[in-house]
N, C-alpha and C positions, 0 to 999 in steps of 0.2 A: 567740497569739504576742504578746510584749511589744514593741510598736513604739515606737522612740525618736522623740519629737517634736522637731522643730527649727523655728525661727522666723527664717529667714534672708532673708525677703522684704519687710521693712518698707522704706518708701520713702526714697530719697535723691533725690527727683525734683522739679525745678522748671523743667524745660525742655519744649519741645514735642516731645520724643521719644515714640514710642509703643511702643518695644520693651521687653521685660521680661527680667529675669535668669532664666536657666534654673535651676530649683530642683534641689537634690540629690535622690537617690532616697528619702531619709528626710524630706524637707521637707513643707511643708503640702500641696502638691498631691497627693503620693502617699498621705498619710494621710487627707485629707478632701476631695479634689477641688480644683479651681482656685478657691480662696477666699482667697488671701493678700491682705494689705494692699498698697497701691500699691507697685510695685517698678519698677526702672528698669535700663536697660542700664548695665553698669559702664564702658562705653567712651564714652558720650555724655551721660549725665545729669549735671546739676549737683548738688553736694552740698548746696546751701542749700535748705531747704524753704520759705523765704520771702524776700521782699525786705525788708531792714531798714527801709526808709522807708515800706513799704506793708504792714506786718505785720498791721494791724488792718482793712484794707480787705476788705469782703465780696466774694465771687466774683460777678461779673455774670452775669445770665441769658444762656444761650447761649454762655458762654465755654468754650473748649476745655478739657474735663475733664483732658486729658493735660498741659496747660500748667501749671496750678496745682493740684497734688494736695492740698497742705496750705496753710492760710492762716497758720499760725504754727508756730514750732519746738516750742512746748509740745504741740500736737496731734501732731506727728511723733514726739515722744519717748515718748508714752504707751505705745505698743506695746512697744518694747524695754525700757523701765524698769519699767513696772507690769504689763502684761498678760503678757508673756513669763515673768517670774519667778513670777507668780501661777499660771499654767497648769502650770508645772514643779512647784510645790508640790501642786497638785491631782492631778497625775499619780501622785504617790507613794501617794495613797490610792485613786484610781480612774482607771484608764487610759481607760475608756469615757467618763467625764465630761470628762476633759481633751480627748479627741479631739472630743467633741461641741461643747464650748465653743470649741475651736480653729476648728472649721469655721464655727460661727455668727459668732464675732467677726471671723474673717478675711474672710468674705464681706461682712459689713456694712461693715467698714473699707475694703475694696476698692471697694465701690460708692459709699460716702459717706465719703471721707477726713475724719477728725476726729470720726467717730461715737463712738469710744471716749472721747474727751475729753468730749464732750457727755453721754454716758451717766454717766461718773463724776461730773461736776459736778451732774447732775440728782439722782443718788443722795445726794450730799452736801447739796444744797439741801433735799431732802425730810427730812433729819435736822437741819436748821438748823445745818449745819457750814460755816463760812466759812473757806476756806484759799486761799492763793496757790498755784495749781497749779504754776507754774514753780519756786517755792521748794520745794514738796513733791517735785517730780521730782529736784531737786538733792540733797535730803536722802536720798531713796530710793536714788539712784545710789551713795551712799557705802556702802550696805549690801548691794548685790547682787553676786553673783560674775560673773566674766567667762565667758560661755557659749561652748561649744565652737564653735558655728557662726559666732561673731564672730572667733575667733582664727585666725591662719594655721596651717595644718597642717604646713608645711614645717619640717624638723628643723634646717636651717641656722641658724647663730647670728644673722645679721641679721634673720631673720623672728621668731625667738624673742625677740630684743631689741625688735623692734617691738611684739610682744604685751605685753611688760613695760612699755614706755614709754607706750603708749596707755592701759593700765590705770592707771598711775601718774598721768598727767595728769588723767584723769577723776576719780580719787580726790581729787586736790588741788582741782580745780574744785568738787567737791561739798561742800567744807568752807566755801565762801564764805558761805552763810546763817548759819553759826555764828560766823564771825570778822568779819563785816561791821562790827560796832559796836565792835570793839576795834582801834583804829587801829594799834597797834604789831604785834599779831598779824596784822592784815590786810595790813600792808606786808610782813611776812615771808612771808605766803602768796603775795602777788603776785610776790615774788622767786622763790619756788619754782615758780610757774606759768610764769614766763618761762624758767627753767632747764629745766623739763620740756618746754616747746614747742621749745626749741633741740635738746634731745636727741632728741625725736621726729623733727624734720626731719633731723637727722644720720642717723638710722636709715633714713629714706626715701631720702636721698642715697646711702647705702652700698648699698642694694638696687639702685639705678640703676647705680652705678659697678661693682658686681660682676657685672653682665651677667645678672641673673636675669630682667629684663624685656626681651624680644627683639622682640615684635611691635609694629609702629608704632601700632596702635590702642590697645594696652595702655599703651605709653609716653605716648600722648596723654591717656588716661584718668587715669593717675596724676599726670601733670603738671597737669591741670585740678584734680584734688582738692588737690594741693599748693598750687596758686595760690589756691584758695578757702580753704584752711586758713590760709594766711598772711594773706589778706584779713580773715578772721574774727578772727585774732589781733590784727591792727592795730585793728580795730573795738573789740575788747575793751579794748585799751590806751587808746584814745581815750575809751571809756566810763568807765574808771577816773578819767581826768583830769577829766571832767565831774562825776563823783560827788564828788570832793574839792572841787570848786567849788560845786556846786549840791545835792549830797546826794540825787541820784536813784537810790535803791537798786534800784528795779524794773528800770531799764535795765541795771544791773550783772548782776542775776540772769538777765535775758533774754539778755544777751551771753554769759554763762557757759554757759547751756544751748545756745546756738548753737555755741559752741566744742566742747562735748561732741558735738554732732551732727556737726560737721566732723571730729572725731577718729574717730568711728565710721566715717564715710564713707571717709576715707583708708585706714584699716585694712581695711575690707571690700573696697575696690577692689583693693588689693594682693593680698588673699586671692583674689579672683576671677581676677585676672590670673596669679598665680603658683602657686597650689595645684595639685598634681598631681591629675588627675581621679580621683574615687573609683573609677570603673570600672577604670582602669588599675591602681590599687592592689589591687583585688580580683583582677584577672587575674594580677598578679604573685604574690599570695598563693596563688592556685590553682596556678600553675606551680611555685612552690616546694613546695607540698604534694605535687604529682605527682612531683617529683624525689625527695622524701624517701621516698615510697612505692616508687619504683623502686629506690632504694638499699637499702631494707629487703628488698625481694624478692630483689635480687642477693645480699645477705648471707645470707639464708635458703637460697638455692640453693647458695652456697658451703659453708655449714655442712652441708647435706645431702650434698654431694659428699664433703666431708671424712669425714663419718660412714660413708658407703658405702666409701670407701677404707680406713678403719680396720677396718671389718667384714671386708672382703676380705683385708686383711693378717692379721687375727686367724685367719680360716679357713685361710689358707695356712700360717701358722705351726703350727697344730694338725695339719695333714696331714704337715708335715715332721717 
């Protein structure tokens, strides 16, 4: 049986919550056991994987592992931007290899958040390849598709518009490494980013005002994500001002990566709060299928009755 692999459990975690998102039936836990990267409750966890002022601080011995799952946004983005697309490509050639790697990588990243970043940097160092991982992640983001487990499944226009706007914002942010040194193009890109941020927030507000989010804990979760997204947007804007004064390009790349992370977080939280349960969809499909079968049986019975009536009428006419 060809099992579809999904990777919807990477972390949005930077609080002291210990709850985890319930995975879908086709997610990591159903394919390879409970081996997913750090995950968090959509109703309580913070979207920021790191504190901007403490992004390089190592984790202290004995520190609560559920409090600081990742020490940098770079480590948090390795799973969705590098590993997830890579496993998807491997799956096209070998389902078994993809599931095996999924299980191994998921378990390692869950037990030691940041393992995948360390693994990649070690491999690159062994080949004497020196790259800025944050810049590399932004460049890769420009070329990966939007995977189904990140998108909202709801067919209503506000949710589909949310999918389009989050993808558009991430695509624009991923251009920053290419336009950073061309002032005119960079300024135009900044204007596009500001416009994309506004449109994304408009989508989130529309989902609120249309009444799609009804439960208090869901409203609170989305409000928290929205607040963090706005905060990261303001930090990004401030970082740009500092860049034009001091030329700190690395801070711009870090802030852009953080904004991509926050964009993923707000989209995924709305998806978790608003998507119809897969089980309910399956049950609806099953009910619809049963109804179709019943209708077909009724039609067949009616046809048989008509044929019998015609045969009886034919026999009667012959007798007459």
